[in-house]
C-alpha positions as a printed Julia matrix, in Angstrom:
349×3 Matrix{Float64}:
 -11.49  -15.53  110.58
 -13.04  -18.96  111.15
 -12.67  -20.84  114.44
 -13.28  -24.53  113.79
 -14.72  -27.17  116.08
 -12.17  -29.88  116.81
 -14.8   -32.55  116.07
 -15.75  -31.39  112.6
 -18.01  -33.96  110.94
 -16.78  -35.35  107.64
 -19.82  -35.72  105.42
 -20.86  -34.95  101.87
 -23.07  -31.98  101.13
 -26.47  -33.03   99.89
 -29.46  -31.36   98.32
 -32.82  -32.05   96.77
 -33.41  -32.74   93.1
 -36.28  -30.4    92.38
 -38.52  -31.35   95.33
 -39.84  -28.98   97.94
 -37.06  -28.79  100.53
 -35.23  -26.19  102.55
 -31.49  -25.96  103.23
 -28.53  -26.72  105.4
 -25.97  -28.86  107.34
 -22.11  -28.92  107.43
 -18.89  -28.39  109.43
 -18.4   -26.27  112.52
 -17.1   -22.76  113.13
 -17.83  -19.24  114.32
 -17.15  -16.0   112.49
 -15.6   -13.74  115.08
 -13.88  -10.99  113.15
 -17.0    -9.68  111.45
 -19.71  -10.09  114.07
 -19.58   -6.58  115.51
 -22.44   -4.54  116.87
 -24.73   -2.49  114.69
 -25.66    1.11  115.33
 -28.43    1.59  117.9
 -31.94    1.59  116.42
 -33.43    5.04  116.08
 -37.0     3.86  116.62
 -38.7     1.02  118.42
 -39.05   -2.08  116.28
 -41.21   -5.17  116.72
 -38.35   -7.45  117.83
 -36.02   -4.97  119.54
 -33.92   -6.66  122.22
 -34.75  -10.2   121.09
 -32.25  -12.78  119.83
 -33.0   -15.24  117.03
 -31.31  -18.38  115.74
 -31.97  -19.23  112.1
 -30.73  -22.51  110.63
 -30.33  -23.02  106.9
 -29.76  -19.27  106.67
 -27.32  -19.24  103.74
 -27.9   -19.02  100.01
 -28.26  -16.34   97.34
 -30.75  -13.51   97.62
 -34.08  -14.45   96.09
 -33.44  -18.19   96.35
 -33.07  -18.79  100.1
 -35.9   -18.93  102.62
 -33.48  -18.95  105.56
 -31.8   -15.81  104.3
 -35.16  -14.06  103.95
 -36.15  -15.12  107.46
 -32.88  -13.89  108.96
 -33.0   -10.55  107.14
 -36.67  -10.07  108.03
 -36.02  -10.72  111.72
 -33.02   -8.38  111.73
 -35.0    -5.67  109.96
 -37.44   -5.73  112.87
 -34.67   -5.37  115.45
 -33.68   -8.93  116.4
 -30.05   -9.94  116.77
 -29.6   -12.97  114.52
 -27.35  -16.02  114.86
 -26.88  -17.38  111.34
 -26.28  -21.08  110.75
 -25.81  -23.19  107.62
 -23.32  -25.56  106.0
 -19.69  -24.54  105.75
 -19.95  -24.43  101.96
 -22.43  -21.57  102.37
 -20.14  -19.68  104.73
 -19.57  -17.0   102.12
 -23.29  -16.34  101.9
 -23.57  -16.26  105.69
 -20.85  -13.64  105.98
 -22.48  -11.63  103.2
 -25.82  -11.73  105.03
 -24.15  -10.87  108.31
 -22.4    -7.91  106.71
 -25.62   -6.7   105.08
 -27.45   -6.85  108.4
 -24.69   -4.97  110.23
 -24.42   -2.36  107.47
 -28.1    -1.57  108.01
 -27.54   -1.12  111.75
 -28.51   -4.61  112.84
 -26.71   -7.28  114.85
 -25.67  -10.67  113.51
 -23.07  -13.38  113.98
 -22.26  -16.41  111.83
 -21.95  -19.89  113.36
 -21.67  -22.43  110.53
 -21.96  -26.06  111.53
 -23.55  -29.46  111.1
 -26.53  -29.39  113.45
 -26.66  -33.18  113.61
 -23.58  -32.84  115.83
 -24.56  -32.02  119.45
 -21.3   -30.1   119.94
 -22.16  -27.77  117.08
 -25.67  -27.3   118.42
 -24.18  -26.33  121.76
 -21.85  -23.9   120.01
 -24.74  -22.16  118.26
 -26.71  -21.64  121.46
 -23.72  -20.8   123.64
 -22.59  -18.23  121.06
 -26.01  -16.58  121.19
 -25.82  -16.48  124.98
 -22.25  -15.21  125.17
 -22.65  -12.57  122.48
 -26.2   -11.38  123.16
 -27.11  -12.78  126.58
 -30.29  -14.63  125.6
 -32.16  -16.81  123.11
 -35.73  -15.84  122.23
 -36.5   -17.12  118.74
 -35.61  -20.34  116.96
 -36.41  -20.84  113.28
 -35.9   -24.52  112.45
 -35.38  -24.09  108.73
 -32.42  -26.36  107.95
 -33.2   -29.43  105.92
 -32.08  -31.58  103.01
 -33.8   -33.76  100.45
 -32.58  -36.81   98.57
 -35.34  -37.54   96.12
 -35.68  -41.06   94.78
 -38.51  -43.5    94.12
 -39.29  -45.55   97.2
 -38.27  -48.98   95.76
 -34.86  -47.51   95.01
 -34.47  -45.7    98.34
 -31.31  -46.78  100.13
 -31.18  -46.39  103.89
 -27.58  -45.15  104.05
 -27.65  -42.86  101.0
 -31.23  -41.58  101.08
 -33.09  -42.26  104.33
 -30.7   -41.81  107.24
 -29.16  -38.48  106.12
 -32.56  -36.85  105.59
 -33.92  -38.06  108.92
 -30.7   -36.97  110.67
 -30.61  -33.42  109.33
 -34.34  -32.73  109.18
 -35.6   -34.5   112.31
 -32.77  -35.47  114.64
 -31.23  -32.0   114.36
 -34.65  -30.46  115.07
 -34.73  -32.37  118.35
 -31.18  -31.45  119.32
 -31.44  -27.73  118.63
 -35.01  -27.24  119.81
 -34.33  -28.9   123.14
 -31.16  -26.89  123.73
 -32.71  -23.59  122.6
 -35.81  -24.25  124.7
 -33.64  -24.51  127.8
 -32.03  -21.16  126.93
 -35.42  -19.52  126.33
 -36.43  -20.34  129.9
 -33.42  -18.56  131.4
 -34.18  -15.22  133.0
 -31.99  -12.23  133.79
 -32.23   -8.56  134.66
 -32.83   -7.83  130.98
 -35.21  -10.81  130.63
 -37.3   -11.06  133.81
 -39.61  -13.76  132.37
 -39.09  -16.65  129.95
 -39.72  -15.74  126.31
 -39.6   -18.13  123.39
 -40.89  -18.48  119.85
 -40.13  -21.85  118.26
 -41.0   -21.8   114.56
 -40.58  -25.06  112.66
 -40.62  -25.26  108.88
 -42.65  -28.06  107.32
 -43.59  -28.7   103.69
 -46.57  -29.32  101.41
 -45.0   -32.74  100.88
 -45.94  -33.85  104.39
 -49.5   -32.57  103.93
 -50.47  -33.83  100.47
 -47.51  -36.01   99.45
 -45.05  -35.67   96.58
 -43.42  -38.1    94.17
 -40.02  -39.44   95.21
 -40.07  -37.84   98.66
 -41.06  -40.56  101.1
 -37.97  -39.77  103.18
 -38.43  -36.01  103.07
 -42.17  -36.19  103.73
 -41.6   -38.51  106.68
 -39.08  -36.13  108.24
 -41.18  -33.02  107.74
 -44.36  -34.75  108.91
 -42.55  -35.83  112.07
 -41.33  -32.27  112.63
 -44.86  -30.93  112.33
 -46.2   -33.53  114.77
 -43.35  -32.9   117.2
 -43.89  -29.14  117.08
 -47.61  -29.54  117.77
 -46.98  -31.96  120.65
 -44.5   -29.47  122.1
 -47.17  -26.78  121.79
 -49.48  -28.86  124.01
 -46.78  -28.99  126.69
 -46.36  -25.22  126.37
 -50.02  -24.7   127.26
 -49.04  -25.35  130.88
 -49.44  -22.3   133.06
 -45.7   -21.84  133.54
 -45.16  -21.43  129.78
 -48.53  -20.16  128.52
 -48.2   -16.84  126.76
 -44.43  -16.94  127.17
 -43.09  -19.71  124.94
 -44.89  -20.95  121.83
 -44.38  -23.57  119.14
 -45.83  -23.11  115.66
 -45.32  -24.51  112.17
 -45.01  -22.72  108.86
 -45.37  -24.4   105.48
 -43.68  -22.08  102.97
 -44.2   -22.12   99.22
 -41.25  -20.34   97.64
 -38.82  -20.27   94.75
 -35.52  -21.53   96.16
 -32.35  -23.23   95.01
 -34.0   -26.56   95.67
 -37.4   -25.84   94.12
 -36.48  -23.75   91.09
 -36.28  -26.83   88.88
 -39.74  -28.09   89.87
 -41.95  -25.28   88.6
 -41.92  -26.36   84.97
 -43.41  -29.71   85.96
 -46.31  -27.81   87.53
 -46.89  -25.59   84.52
 -45.57  -22.45   86.23
 -43.06  -20.36   84.22
 -39.76  -19.75   86.02
 -40.13  -15.97   85.85
 -43.61  -16.17   87.4
 -42.32  -18.39   90.2
 -39.41  -16.03   90.88
 -41.8   -13.11   91.35
 -44.92  -14.64   92.89
 -43.07  -17.09   95.14
 -40.13  -14.93   96.19
 -38.77  -16.1    99.59
 -39.11  -12.59  101.01
 -42.9   -12.97  100.76
 -42.82  -15.7   103.42
 -40.7   -13.76  105.92
 -43.52  -11.57  107.35
 -45.21  -14.67  108.77
 -42.0   -15.72  110.51
 -41.51  -12.24  111.97
 -45.13  -12.05  113.1
 -44.99  -15.4   114.92
 -41.69  -14.37  116.54
 -43.16  -11.19  117.98
 -44.54  -10.53  121.48
 -47.91   -9.81  119.87
 -48.22  -13.48  118.83
 -48.18  -14.82  122.39
 -51.68  -16.27  121.94
 -50.74  -18.19  118.79
 -49.52  -21.63  119.81
 -49.86  -25.01  118.16
 -50.83  -23.56  114.78
 -49.86  -24.59  111.26
 -49.72  -21.74  108.75
 -49.26  -21.87  104.98
 -47.41  -18.93  103.4
 -47.47  -18.76   99.61
 -46.87  -15.55   97.73
 -49.0   -12.88   99.35
 -51.54  -15.4   100.65
 -51.45  -16.68  104.24
 -53.72  -19.41  105.59
 -54.04  -21.73  108.56
 -54.01  -25.46  107.82
 -56.41  -27.35  110.08
 -57.57  -30.99  110.3
 -60.87  -31.7   108.57
 -63.06  -34.71  109.37
 -65.55  -36.23  106.94
 -69.22  -36.51  107.84
 -68.53  -40.14  108.61
 -70.88  -43.02  109.4
 -72.3   -43.75  112.85
 -73.33  -47.4   113.2
 -76.03  -48.27  115.72
 -73.77  -50.53  117.77
 -76.36  -53.27  118.25
 -74.24  -55.66  116.24
 -70.51  -55.79  115.52
 -69.48  -53.69  112.53
 -68.33  -55.93  109.69
 -65.7   -55.15  107.06
 -68.44  -55.38  104.44
 -70.46  -52.73  106.29
 -67.4   -50.49  106.19
 -66.98  -51.04  102.45
 -70.67  -50.4   101.8
 -70.45  -47.09  103.69
 -66.99  -46.09  102.46
 -68.24  -43.16  100.36
 -69.86  -41.62  103.41
 -66.96  -42.45  105.69
 -64.47  -40.91  103.27
 -64.1   -37.19  102.82
 -65.95  -36.12   99.67
 -64.93  -32.47   99.54
 -62.26  -30.98   97.26
 -58.72  -32.22   97.81
 -55.64  -30.13   97.23
 -53.18  -31.19   94.57
 -49.66  -29.78   94.42
 -50.76  -27.47   91.59
 -53.76  -26.22   93.61
 -51.55  -25.87   96.67
 -49.33  -23.52   94.68
 -52.16  -21.43   93.3
 -51.91  -17.73   94.07
 -54.14  -14.75   93.43
């Protein structure tokens, strides 16, 4: 049974055209009839007692990062609130059922997360059903790939910014407030905010100015939030980190051939399930000292992405630095080390 929000947003479903994107936005509702409670865990798991919200959680097995994140979190004991577009409601219910069949806890709350009412419904459902919010995986996102001169604000720019960035703000702020709430079962605040970025916002990608802008803003916002969380009242309790996943998904499966990677190789070496362990690890109590980090997860390789400065040029300061002096020293000012291309970024092994 679906219970619909009275202010359902009327909007077209969108998706990327082969670029590196994630998934999810749509109409509002909550699956009540199938939520249930799983059987009690027989052994202590990493995330026992914690509650996670995963956006963009729908999609077929082997082609959905959100699904892999949700199933990975549930496997380690977290109760999971599943969110995605209404058109993926069937997948959400399938995932929910799979989690419950294995003894886990899950509930489906489909909805357009650009709508503040739907955001409130997601968080309030987590609180009413499970009593707390501990983990937020900001995975939902769309892409509308087009060359920049042809990019239309209404058709290409605004929708991507709304779903990828504006929704990040709405849900992160609301979930953050819930993470701070304490109770008898949760004597101290606990929160793990995990935001999904993209190689596009690190090294660029053709036809994705809109998508790269949204994901770059998310990464910057998540890192700025991490600085605020270094305050004593939050330190070691609530964290904000970024993950850049490289995976074979519904939105990326058409891009591999352009990078010289056979589809069957991509399906195996970049399976979404291979990214999930990083999400679970960052969500765990053991990762309390990891805050403000950006991790890349590709295949079985995990790395931290950090800023790198060139050697640079120090002028003596006795005279004003002229533009010509800058141009003369540009080779030294510029970074001369190896630069990642999309193909190198996707290299595994």
